[in-house]
C-alpha positions in Angstrom: 4.4 2.6 -4.5 6.1 1.9 -1.2 7.4 5.5 -1.1 3.9 6.8 -1.8 2.4 4.8 1.0 5.1 5.9 3.4 4.8 9.5 2.5 1.1 9.6 3.1 1.5 7.7 6.4 3.8 10.5 7.5 1.0 12.9 6.6 -1.4 11.1 8.9 -3.2 8.6 6.6 -3.9 5.4 8.6 -5.5 3.2 6.0 -5.4 2.8 2.2 -7.8 1.0 -0.2 -5.8 0.2 -3.4 -7.4 -1.3 -6.5 -5.0 -3.2 -8.6 -6.1 -3.0 -12.2 -2.7 -2.6 -13.9 0.0 -2.2 -11.2 2.0 -5.2 -12.4 2.7 -8.6 -10.9 5.1 -7.5 -8.2 2.6 -5.1 -6.6 1.3 -7.8 -4.3 4.8 -8.5 -3.0 5.3 -4.8 -2.3 2.0 -4.4 -0.6 2.1 -7.7 1.4 3.6 -6.2 4.6 1.1 -3.4 4.6 -1.8 -5.8 4.0 -0.7 -8.0 6.9 -0.4 -4.9 9.1 -3.9 -3.9 8.2 -2.8 -0.6 6.6 -3.7 -1.6 3.0 -6.7 -3.5 1.8 
């Protein structure tokens, strides 16, 4: 997921809305830096 976010950021995407229905328990840990930076909600 981190690679996916970084790829699209290089393409110019500035903000992501991610809905976590079945990403697994570690998804919050992976997304936490992006959430704190205001990139992911």
